[in-house]
N, C-alpha and C positions, 0 to 999 in steps of 0.2 A: 336381834336388834344389833345394829352397827354403833358404835360410839365415834363421835368426832371430838378432837380436842382443838380447842381454841387457845391461840396463845397471844399476848398482847406484845408488839414489836417495839414499844416506847420503853427506853430506860428511866430508871428512877433517876432524879436529879440529886444531884451531890453538890452542895453549896459550903463555901469554906471562906471564914473572914479572914483578912491579913492586914497588915498595917503597910501604909503606902509609904516608899522610901522617901528619905528627907529630898527637898528640892534646892537647887542650888539659887542663892539670891541674883546671880548675875552670870554671864558666859564669858567674861573677860579673862583672856589668858587660858581659854579651854579650846579644845580642838572637838569639832563636830563631825560626825561622820552620815554621809548620805548614802542611802542605800535605793537601788532600781530593781523593783520585783517584776521587772519584764512587761508591766502592762501598759497597754498603748499610751504613747505621750509622756511617759515617765522620762525617756531619754531627753525629750524637750526641755522638760521640766529642771532635770540635773544641770544641762548646759547652761541654762539661763541663770541658776543660782549657784553654780560652782565656782 
């Protein structure tokens, strides 16, 4: 008789809880960086908002 092994390709999920970083009350005097990830239309969005 031939044996056949079956494997489950689904990995176990790993959950980890963590504290969120404190938030700024406003952006006065701060510098904000905008990043384009090369998706379609992103260059237009940056040109209009930069």
